[in-house]
Residue, then its C-alpha position, 0 to 999 in steps of 0.5 A: m097334901l098341898l098345904p106344905g109346898l103352897l107354904l113354901t112357894s108363898g114364903l118365897a114369893v113374899g120374901a122376894t117382894l119384901i127384899q125388893a121393896t126394902w132394898t129397892i133392887s130396881l134391876l130385879s123384879p120380885l118375879l125373877l127373885a122368886i125364880l131364883f130363890g126357888i132354884l137356889l133352894r132346889n139345887t142346894v138343899g133340895l126338895p123333899p117329896t112332901f112339898y111336891p104336890g103344892v109346888r106343882f099345884s102353884l106352877k100349874k093352877i095358881l099360874k092360870l089364875a094369875i094369867i086370868l087376872l092380868g086382864l084386869r091391866l087392860s082396857l080397850g078404851d085406853i088402847a084406843t087412845l094410842g090410835l090406829t097408826g100406833f096399834v097397826m105399828i105395834s102389831a106389825t113389829l110384834v108379829s114380825t118379831v114372832a115370825f123372825t124368832l121362830w125362823l132363826g130358832s129353827r136355823l140355830g137348831i134350838s128346841q121348838k118349845l124353848v123357841h116359842l117361849i123366847a118369842a112370846g117373851t120378847s114380842i109381848c110382855g116378858a116373864s108373864a108372856v113366857v109362863t102363858a105361852n108355857s101352858v100350851v107349849d108345856s116345856s120343861e121347868e129348865e127350858m122355862a127358867y132359861a127363857i125367863g132369865l134370858i128375857t129378864a136380862l135383856g129387858t134390863v139391858a134395854m131399860l138402862l140403855y133406852p133413856l140414852v137414845p132420844e137426845l142422840l136420835h132426837l126422838s120426840s116424847l111421844s115417839y120415845g114413849i111409843w118405842c119403849g112400850a113397843s120394844i122393851h120386854e117387861v111392863a115394869q121396865v117399860i115404866a122405868a125407862s119411860f117416865q125416866h124421860d117425862l110424863v108424856s113419854g111414860e103415858f104413851a109407853t104404858l098405852s103401847k105396852l098394854s096394847r102388846v099385852l093384848y096379844l097374849a090371847p091370840l098368840t097363845v092360840v097360835l102356839s097351841l095350833l103350832t103344837q097341835r101340828n106336831q102331835p099324833t094325827g087324830s089328837s084333839l085340839y087344845i084351846p086354853w080355857f083360860v085365855v078366853i076367860f082372860l079375854g072375858v076379863v079384858v071386856v068386863n074391865s073395858l066396860g068399867l064394871l068394877p071400881r078402880d080401887l077393887t081392880d088395883g087391889i086385885l092386880s097387887i094380889n095377882k103380882l104375889l100370885l104370880g110370884i108364887s107360880l114362879a116360885g114353884m117353877g124355881l123349885e122344879t128347876d134343875l140347874k144340871k139340865i139347864r147346862t145341857l140347853g147350851i148357849q144357842p138360845l142366848y144368841l137367839a134372844i139377842a137376836s130377837w130383842l135387836f130385831l124388835a127394837v130396830s124395826s120398832l124404832v125405824l117405824v117410829k121415826q117414820f111415823y112420829s117424827 
């Protein structure tokens, strides 16, 4: 029976949203709070078997719907405003960051699945990218929780430190905005760091960030191919169907077929859907198993973030200053 588990994950998601809004805890997103509440409940009170079906439905099925609806954030026309130079620069730093993370992760001896999650979260859009990548990587709930925690923490550090940089390095509003969008993890963190400088920085940071989100689809396919390479010979290639629908939603949104009020409403609901799915992930997470993953993934996440931040800053200074 799905209802008990669905009511539990929905309650945790709504609670996380209300607490974040009421207390204005800008450093903690509702998504991270939903995970933390789920982990706390699972590792203190425990989770009776009655709740398992609904929790797993939240984690597997609702998550895919939420990923599809993320396509409503994107418009090819908006991304084109960034220009060819900006898009190529962002693409280059994104691809090189993924390659660097995969290389360093193998050198550190970290689980390949966890490395894939950290690569996706760092290079694209934080927690949303981690859970999207996990749909094809199929890591454990503990690995996904660990990756999301690392990515969210480092994105928060970036959000706090970046506003100090423009004056020190003499970045223009345009270059600072593009740098924020190209290297900070979460969309909300990008907005917080960039609009704190000025409106121009905020607008270009948003465009820059959305161009990174567009890579959710190709990266998911690449990770599917990498995962497939390690499967027994003769097994069929898994192409994530929901990623294809995600791209279709991007096209529909780009054509302006849906009223803006409708898309805004759907995206608001989608935040809750993501919270429900991540609450489910938290409820499936065993902290004892996370401890066995060690500290090496932390080193990898920090190195990956620094690589992205520095490489994108160098290119921004080269082309926009």
